[in-house]
N, C-alpha and C positions, 0 to 999 in steps of 0.2 A: 289635761294635766298629764305630763309624761312622768313615768316612773323609771328610775335608773336601777340597774342591777347593782348589787353590792360590789361586783368586781370592777365596775367602771369607776376610775378615780380621776379627779381633776387636780391640777396643780403642777408644781415644779419639783423635779427630783433633786436629790442631794448633789448629784454630779452636775446637773444644770445650774444649780445655785453656785457651786464652786466655780464653774466656768464663767458665769456672769460676774462673780466677785473678782476673779483674776483679770478679766478684761477691764473692769472698772478700775481696779488698782493700777493696771498698766497705763490706762488713760490718765489717771490722777497723777502718777509719777512723771509722765511726760509733760502734762499741763503745769505741774509745779516747777518745772525747769524752763518752760517756755514763757510763762506769764511775767517773770522779772525782765525778760528781754523786751517784751512789749512795753512795759512801763519805762524801760530805758529809752526805747524808740520815741515814746511820747515826750520824754524829757529832752531828748536831742532835738526833736522837732520844735519844741518850745524855745530852746536855746538858740537854734538857728534863726527863728523868727525874731528873737531879741537882737541877735547879732546883725541882722540886715540893716539896723538903724545906723551902723557905722558908715563913714564916708570913704575911708581908705581900707586897704587890705589889712594893714596892721591893726587898725581900730576894730574891724570886724572880728579878727582873730582874738583880740584882747577881750572883747565883750563875750565871745563864745567861751573862752577859757574861764572867765569869772563864773558864768552860768554853769559850766561843766563841773567846776569845783564845788559849787553849792549843791547841785543835783547828783553828785557822785557818778558822773558819766565816765566810763572807762573804755568803752568800745571804740571810741573815735576821738581824735584830737583836733585841734584847730588847724594843724597842718594837712589833715585829710579833707578839709573843706575846699570846694571849688567855688571861687568867688569871681563873679563877672558883673558887668553893668548891662542892663537892658533898658534902653532909653535913658532916663535919669534915675532909675531905681537900681539898687544893689540887689543882685540875686545870688543866694548862697545855696549850693547844692551839695549833697553828700550821699555816699553809698558805702555800706559796710556789710559784713556777714558775721554770723555767730554760729559756732559749731557746738552741738550738745552731744556728749557721749551717751549713747543708750545702753549698749551692752556689747561685749566682745569687739568685733570689727565694725559694728553698726554705729553710725553717727547721724544726727539730724542737722542739716544745714539750713539756716534761716538767712535770707538775704533781705536787707532793709535798704531803702533809698528814699530820697525825698528832696524837696527844695523849698525855699522860703516862699511865702505867699505874698 
């Protein structure tokens, strides 16, 4: 059995706890701004996969617009979609970016892209 001297202490100092708290708060603030963009990306992907059921470009855009209005998609419009045919299937591709202001001159740039399955 080891005996410790009373001068040896274990644990975290007040400054260490403050530093960890500040880092966790900063991560939480950035995460709170990034998570809605991820949810919107999932909604866009779902809308694009619904829209590929259309047979013409106008039909694909109309289906996407309906899904976008239901899911409150604001980052991309039906005019931003790239619609092509691969064999007999309609392929819908998209790409967009979101900027999140962090502080001062610092911004976080998120680039999203995808295509129908």
